[in-house]
Kinemage of the C-alpha trace (Angstrom):
@kinemage 1
@onewidth
@group {chain A} dominant
@subgroup {mainchain}
@vectorlist {calphas} color= white
{ca met a 1} P 86.992 103.330 102.819
{ca ser a 2} L 90.348 105.122 102.846
{ca thr a 3} L 92.670 105.172 99.861
{ca his a 4} L 95.305 103.178 101.767
{ca gln a 5} L 92.760 100.473 102.612
{ca ile a 6} L 91.723 100.292 98.958
{ca gln a 7} L 95.402 99.928 97.983
{ca tyr a 8} L 95.850 97.119 100.509
{ca asp a 9} L 92.696 95.301 99.347
{ca thr a 10} L 93.679 95.727 95.708
{ca leu a 11} L 97.092 94.230 96.358
{ca leu a 12} L 95.624 91.364 98.395
{ca ser a 13} L 93.142 90.499 95.645
{ca his a 14} L 95.904 90.843 93.052
{ca tyr a 15} L 98.231 88.370 94.792
{ca ser a 16} L 95.416 85.920 95.531
{ca asn a 17} L 95.892 84.851 91.919
{ca pro a 18} L 98.805 82.349 91.720
{ca leu a 19} L 100.145 83.895 88.509
{ca glu a 20} L 100.285 87.323 90.145
{ca ser a 21} L 101.915 85.790 93.219
{ca ile a 22} L 104.701 84.609 90.955
{ca thr a 23} L 105.325 88.213 89.900
{ca leu a 24} L 105.676 89.060 93.595
{ca leu a 25} L 108.166 86.233 94.137
{ca arg a 26} L 110.094 87.360 91.069
{ca gln a 27} L 111.076 90.453 93.083
{ca tyr a 28} L 112.758 88.278 95.726
{ca arg a 29} L 114.897 85.830 93.781
{ca pro a 30} L 115.630 83.239 96.525
{ca tyr a 31} L 111.881 82.577 96.847
{ca phe a 32} L 111.279 82.755 93.105
{ca glu a 33} L 113.743 79.870 92.728
{ca leu a 34} L 111.594 77.731 95.050
{ca ile a 35} L 108.835 77.467 92.414
{ca pro a 36} L 108.975 73.872 91.123
{ca ser a 37} L 107.966 74.578 87.510
{ca leu a 38} L 107.521 77.846 85.646
{ca arg a 39} L 106.168 75.953 82.654
{ca arg a 40} L 103.157 74.937 84.734
{ca pro a 41} L 102.826 77.751 87.274
{ca ile a 42} L 99.145 77.136 88.065
{ca asp a 43} L 99.995 73.595 89.195
{ca ser a 44} L 103.177 74.670 91.012
{ca leu a 45} L 101.786 77.183 93.472
{ca ile a 46} L 98.694 77.427 95.658
{ca ser a 47} L 97.849 80.914 96.847
{ca ile a 48} L 95.618 81.049 99.940
{ca pro a 49} L 94.427 84.441 101.202
{ca phe a 50} L 93.888 84.617 104.984
{ca pro a 51} L 94.818 80.939 105.428
{ca val a 52} L 93.266 78.635 108.015
{ca val a 53} L 94.962 75.581 109.481
{ca gln a 54} L 93.722 72.769 111.689
{ca ile a 55} L 95.969 72.526 114.745
{ca thr a 56} L 96.282 69.170 116.478
{ca ser a 57} L 97.630 69.524 120.016
{ca his a 58} L 99.519 66.885 122.007
{ca asn a 59} L 96.286 65.720 123.713
{ca leu a 60} L 94.719 65.205 120.240
{ca asn a 61} L 92.387 68.210 120.477
{ca gln a 62} L 91.778 69.819 117.105
{ca asn a 63} L 90.827 73.404 116.416
{ca his a 64} L 90.879 75.702 113.412
{ca val a 65} L 93.035 78.813 113.503
{ca arg a 66} L 93.333 81.622 110.990
{ca leu a 67} L 96.979 82.532 110.568
{ca glu a 68} L 97.833 86.221 110.910
{ca cys a 69} L 99.444 86.436 107.485
{ca asp a 70} L 97.770 87.857 104.404
{ca leu a 71} L 98.685 85.042 102.017
{ca ala a 72} L 100.176 81.582 102.196
{ca leu a 73} L 101.979 80.384 99.087
{ca ile a 74} L 102.380 76.620 99.026
{ca met a 75} L 104.737 75.027 96.509
{ca cys a 76} L 103.547 71.863 94.750
{ca asp a 77} L 105.134 69.408 92.372
{ca pro a 78} L 102.999 69.735 89.197
{ca asp a 79} L 103.593 66.140 88.085
{ca trp a 80} L 102.957 64.323 91.350
{ca lys a 81} L 100.365 66.806 92.700
{ca val a 82} L 102.015 66.866 96.124
{ca lys a 83} L 103.325 69.693 98.275
{ca thr a 84} L 107.083 70.140 98.250
{ca gly a 85} L 107.207 71.134 101.928
{ca gln a 86} L 108.137 74.767 101.223
{ca glu a 87} L 105.656 77.395 102.369
{ca ile a 88} L 105.949 81.163 101.988
{ca phe a 89} L 103.927 83.424 104.259
{ca val a 90} L 103.279 86.889 102.844
{ca phe a 91} L 102.737 89.814 105.199
{ca ile a 92} L 101.441 92.898 103.407
{ca his a 93} L 101.899 96.060 105.451
{ca arg a 94} L 98.398 97.157 106.445
{ca pro a 95} L 97.300 100.789 106.681
{ca asn a 96} L 98.190 102.304 110.081
{ca glu a 97} L 100.107 99.163 111.098
{ca asp a 98} L 103.330 99.778 112.988
{ca tyr a 99} L 106.573 97.812 112.696
{ca ser a 100} L 106.023 95.950 115.968
{ca ser a 101} L 102.517 94.831 114.922
{ca leu a 102} L 103.842 93.572 111.600
{ca leu a 103} L 106.538 91.513 113.339
{ca lys a 104} L 104.055 90.198 115.923
{ca arg a 105} L 101.940 88.795 113.100
{ca trp a 106} L 104.959 86.856 111.804
{ca arg a 107} L 105.848 85.615 115.290
{ca gln a 108} L 102.257 84.451 115.850
{ca val a 109} L 102.469 82.422 112.647
{ca glu a 110} L 105.793 80.923 113.758
{ca val a 111} L 104.273 79.871 117.086
{ca met a 112} L 101.207 78.321 115.431
{ca leu a 113} L 103.326 76.400 112.945
{ca gly a 114} L 105.310 74.891 115.799
{ca glu a 115} L 102.327 72.616 116.454
{ca glu a 116} L 101.179 69.750 114.257
{ca tyr a 117} L 98.883 71.277 111.648
{ca tyr a 118} L 96.990 70.535 108.461
{ca trp a 119} L 95.981 73.015 105.792
{ca leu a 120} L 92.361 73.724 104.990
{ca leu a 121} L 92.979 73.936 101.269
{ca pro a 122} L 90.668 75.480 98.665
{ca trp a 123} L 88.210 73.049 97.113
{ca lys a 124} L 90.171 72.938 93.856
{ca his a 125} L 93.199 71.506 95.705
{ca arg a 126} L 91.369 69.142 98.077
{ca ser a 127} L 93.149 66.065 96.661
{ca ile a 128} L 96.589 67.322 97.720
{ca ile a 129} L 97.886 65.984 101.021
{ca ser a 130} L 97.566 68.913 103.395
{ca asp a 131} L 100.035 68.100 106.169
{ca arg a 132} L 102.513 70.587 107.571
{ca gly a 133} L 105.377 71.986 105.584
{ca glu a 134} L 109.000 71.446 106.431
{ca tyr a 135} L 110.253 74.945 105.636
{ca his a 136} L 108.493 78.227 106.460
{ca tyr a 137} L 109.614 81.434 104.795
{ca pro a 138} L 108.271 84.933 105.533
{ca leu a 139} L 108.022 87.654 102.886
{ca phe a 140} L 107.130 91.182 103.944
{ca val a 141} L 105.562 93.540 101.418
{ca thr a 142} L 105.628 97.313 101.829
{ca leu a 143} L 103.720 99.851 99.764
{ca asp a 144} L 103.979 103.535 98.952
{ca tyr a 145} L 102.111 104.469 102.139
{ca ser a 146} L 104.441 102.397 104.358
{ca pro a 147} L 106.681 104.539 106.582
{ca ser a 148} L 110.398 104.269 105.859
{ca arg a 149} L 110.991 102.957 109.413
{ca ile a 150} L 109.176 99.723 108.424
{ca ser a 151} L 111.599 99.001 105.564
{ca lys a 152} L 114.527 100.110 107.694
{ca gly a 153} L 113.470 97.760 110.518
{ca leu a 154} L 112.938 94.814 108.170
{ca glu a 155} L 116.332 95.405 106.614
{ca gly a 156} L 117.975 95.747 110.031
{ca ala a 157} L 116.393 92.461 111.171
{ca ser a 158} L 117.548 90.789 107.908
{ca leu a 159} L 113.982 89.814 107.045
{ca pro a 160} L 113.088 89.322 103.371
{ca his a 161} L 110.995 92.179 102.048
{ca val a 162} L 109.998 93.847 98.812
{ca lys a 163} L 108.470 97.216 98.044
{ca val a 164} L 105.703 97.079 95.482
{ca ser a 165} L 103.640 99.657 93.719
{ca thr a 166} L 99.910 99.271 93.870
{ca pro a 167} L 98.222 97.926 90.735
{ca pro a 168} L 95.633 100.221 89.162
{ca ile a 169} L 92.807 100.847 91.595
{ca glu a 170} L 89.210 100.480 90.523
{ca leu a 171} L 87.321 103.063 92.497
{ca pro a 172} L 83.629 102.481 93.112
{ca pro a 173} L 81.469 104.491 90.728
{ca asp a 174} L 80.187 107.819 91.900
{ca thr a 175} L 76.468 107.412 92.457
{ca glu a 176} L 75.588 110.948 91.409
{ca glu a 177} L 77.327 110.723 88.043
{ca asn a 178} L 75.803 107.369 87.151
{ca gln a 179} L 72.202 108.264 87.826
{ca glu a 180} L 70.333 109.001 84.661
{ca asp a 181} L 68.218 112.083 84.427
{ca pro a 182} L 64.548 111.249 84.189
{ca ile a 183} L 63.120 111.787 80.745
{ca cys a 184} L 60.758 114.701 80.708
{ca asp a 185} L 57.647 114.350 78.649
{ca pro a 186} L 56.696 117.823 77.340
{ca thr a 187} L 53.078 116.766 76.910
{ca glu a 188} L 52.584 116.420 80.658
């Protein structure tokens, strides 16, 4: 696995935690202000990596679709345990992904959310009503390996974006270093 892919996976796993997602939103103040309660952040935000929705078409056919974003952040009222209707879709720049591919992922999500949909929420949040949100907000995340043209394009298109540094990476252990030398018995 390449270093860039490890950075991407590390960041994705990092922001899958709602508390870490809040640190991401802190970097883009307008979205940070959407969080209903910072006193109860775990109850105020649902973080869903590689989200899936159930689309209901006009002829009442239902099918499940994975949205092309990396994370969906759904705001919830901590007291009433209901969604507030504000949904943030996070698009982390993937290794070797070009600007046009990044924007196409956002546009695909916009098209999908134009239909009637219901969230397939994690088991922990199954009691929350999962109908569609009223407001959809994109947030693009670039990393150290992202070309400058990506940030320049996002800025030129007036799309919200933040540049983050990768959290510490845990590399897999080297198999040669971790193998113990067999104990030699001198009597043999």
